[in-house]
C-alpha positions in Angstrom: -17.6 -2.4 -24.5 -17.3 1.2 -24.9 -15.0 4.3 -22.9 -18.1 5.0 -20.7 -18.7 2.0 -19.6 -14.7 1.3 -19.0 -15.1 4.9 -16.9 -18.0 3.4 -14.8 -16.4 -0.4 -14.8 -13.2 1.6 -12.9 -15.0 3.7 -10.8 -17.5 1.1 -9.3 -16.1 -0.6 -6.2 -18.5 -3.7 -7.6 -16.7 -7.1 -9.0 -17.7 -6.1 -12.4 -16.3 -9.2 -14.9 -14.7 -8.3 -18.0 -13.8 -10.9 -20.4 -10.7 -10.2 -23.3 -10.2 -13.5 -25.6 -11.9 -15.9 -23.6 -10.0 -15.0 -20.5 -11.3 -13.2 -17.3 -9.5 -10.0 -16.7 -9.4 -6.4 -14.2 -8.9 -3.3 -15.9 -6.3 -1.0 -14.5 -5.5 1.4 -16.4 -7.5 3.7 -19.2 -6.3 5.0 -22.5 -9.1 6.9 -23.4 -6.4 8.9 -26.6 -6.0 5.4 -27.7 -9.0 3.7 -26.9 -7.3 1.1 -24.7 -6.7 -0.3 -21.7 -3.9 -2.1 -19.3 -5.5 -4.8 -17.8 -4.4 -8.0 -16.3 -5.6 -11.9 -15.7 -7.6 -12.5 -13.0 -5.6 -14.9 -10.7 -2.2 -14.4 -9.1 -0.3 -13.6 -12.4 0.5 -9.4 -12.3 1.8 -10.0 -16.1 -0.1 -6.6 -17.7 -0.9 -5.7 -21.4 -2.8 -3.4 -23.4 -5.6 -4.0 -25.5 -8.1 -2.4 -27.6 -11.6 -1.3 -25.8 -13.9 -3.0 -28.8 -11.9 -6.2 -28.0 -13.7 -6.6 -24.3 -16.8 -8.3 -23.2 -18.8 -7.5 -20.2 -20.3 -10.9 -18.4 
């Protein structure tokens, strides 16, 4: 995925499915200068982690 697509997803009201390491995630925040996002797994868990944008895949 690229940074422009992350920006589009964050500004969209649509439910856009994004995968990281085989798991469906929500993108919470973009860290453009580091090419990373803060995200968490879809579901009841709220544990957040930072991952590289290049490791995200849109379904």
